[in-house]
C-alpha positions, 0 to 999 in steps of 0.5 A, a space after each residue: 506476446 506469448 509468455 511461458 513461465 517455467 517451474 514457478 511455485 504458485 502462491 494464490 489462496 484462491 487458486 486450486 494450484 496454490 502451493 504447486 510448482 507448475 509451468 504457466 502459459 500466457 497467450 494474448 494476455 490470457 492464462 491458457 495452460 497450467 501444467 507440470 510441464 509445457 513444451 515451448 516453441 520459438 514464438 514464446 518468451 520463456 521466463 525461468 529462474 531458481 525458486 521462481 514464485 508467481 502470484 496474482 498481481 500485487 495491489 498497493 492501496 496507499 501511494 502518492 504520485 503527487 500528480 497533479 500539482 507536485 510533479 517535481 516530486 513524482 508524476 503518474 508516469 514515474 510512479 507507475 515505473 516505480 510500481 512496476 519495478 516493485 511488483 505492483 500491477 495496481 495502485 490506489 493513489 491518495 487525494 493529497 494532490 494540488 488541487 486535491 482529488 475532490 471532484 470528478 475532474 481530477 478522477 477523470 484526469 488520472 483515469 485518462 492518463 493511466 488508461 491501458 497502462 501495465 499498472 492499473 491506477 485507481 484514484 481515491 477521492 477526498 472525503 471532504 471538499 478540498 480536504 479542509 474537513 468542513 463539508 463532504 466532497 462530491 463523493 457520488 460523482 467521484 465514485 461514478 467517475 472511477 474513485 474506489 474510496 474516499 479519504 483525506 489521506 494523512 489529514 485525520 477527520 477531526 469533525 466527528 459529525 462530518 465523518 458520521 455523515 460521510 459514513 451514512 452517505 457512502 452507504 447509498 452507493 456502496 462507497 468505502 471511507 478510509 481514515 488516518 487516525 491522529 488526534 491533533 490536540 494530543 499529537 500537536 507538533 510532535 516529530 517522532 514517537 513519544 518514548 525513550 528515543 524522543 527523550 534522548 534526541 530532545 525531539 517532541 514526541 507523538 504519543 500512541 494515544 493520539 492514534 488510539 483515541 481516534 481509532 476508538 472514535 472511528 470504530 464507534 462511528 462505524 458501529 453507530 452507522 453500521 457502515 464499512 470503514 478502513 483504518 489506515 496506517 495502524 502503528 500501535 499495539 493498542 490500536 490493533 487490540 481495538 480493531 481486533 475487538 471490533 472485528 470480533 463484534 462483527 463490525 465492518 472494519 478493515 485495517 492496513 499497516 505500512 511496510 516500514 511500521 512492521 520493519 523499523 522501530 524508533 531507534 532508527 532515528 538516532 542518526 537524525 536521518 530525516 528519511 526516517 521522519 514518517 507519519 505515522 512515526 516509527 514506534 517500538 519493538 513491542 508494537 512491531 511484534 504486535 503488528 506482525 501477529 496482527 497480519 498473521 492472524 488476519 486482524 490487519 488486512 493489508 500492507 501498504 508501501 505508503 510511497 510518499 516522494 519528497 524532493 531534496 528541498 523537503 528532506 535536506 533540512 533540520 529534522 524538525 522542519 523536514 517533511 514526512 515520508 519516504 519512497 517505498 514502492 521499489 523496496 516494499 516487498 524486500 522490506 516486508 519479506 526481510 522483516 516478516 518474522 513468523 508471518 507466512 509468505 501466503 499471508 504476505 501475498 494476501 495482504 498485498 494482493 487479494 485483500 486490498 482488491 477485496 476491500 476496494 471492491 475490485 475485480 478478484 484475480 485468480 491464477 487459473 486457466 481462462 483468466 486474464 494474466 495479472 501476475 507478479 513474479 518474484 523470488 522470495 529467497 533472493 538477496 539483493 542490495 538496493 542501489 540508486 539504479 533501482 530508484 524509478 521515482 523522481 525522488 530519492 528520499 529512501 533511507 535504504 540505499 545500500 541495504 541488503 534485502 531478501 526477496 526480489 521481484 522478477 517482473 509483472 504481467 498485466 493488460 497484455 504487457 510485461 515488465 521483466 527486471 534483470 535477474 
């Protein structure tokens, strides 16, 4: 299908057309013309809307599609539908499936099922065998099969020696290690951020120190091994400062934050809504402001949805017993854009498009003639209300039903396919 996008503002820091309002013609999956005005014919599908924006396809480097093993919560097909609605042409799926993604068989399973889809799905292999934290997984075999990084997902690597050896081993094939930072001997069985809200609610707190101690340790290990490391799910001001210092020293450290950790503070938990029970937990307003500044100045490289479906049986429980996580792909951009503070739109798009692709060493995208069309269309000023009909995930564990967001996705184009929302 040939597509003409009319009067779209291009947001792509790598493109000579960045910031310009142009017509873009796509023929047989290739951007063939970018001009101030392009005439149409009857064989072209026209997309136009007031204040329409266009960027390279968005990439979420932390989603859980629960497949294999937990398909009652999500599967690869429903996950890709949620990604499409949310504006993502690429996602990296975490290893916490059943069985975990800990060998080339699981990597090949995901690659084979999703091949040729409008959403590119990239497996993240586990760092340790069975995510048990004892032995290094078959990292090289998984990388050869298509794994883009290695992580035990939300299981922090307690064994410092294991992480050190993994960082050394990964350098042999240019592999990337991703770590979630949580010192369990400090956080224990805490439920929410330790502070005023946890005291009021009578819930066990999770000190920011549990994250910060592990961030510091992992930076030390990356420095010792001279290895690349990605620190996921940064949630505190102190963690951000440690990462900023590491980058200033020239260490190969990158970092990401979840959309909810730059939008919500722990006072959202006053109603005991288990959909707000998350890992990392919602922190404080000063933490939020620090993280936003970290995105604006480049200390934080990426923003993730941390899409984590949970069925009703996992969430409709006493708060202490409910599972962590919320679905996030459908609401990610609206949540980020509505709570961006002083972050510029271009910085947001870099954090959900070019930066994650660069970190995962994926092929870079560019809005330019002759390039394959891998594009997200959106209106940053459009207001919309998130309703049940907007949920494409199998699970509905979102606290945002009925919430008005500013920033609406119009659709995506990728792999010679298009998905256009009603607008």
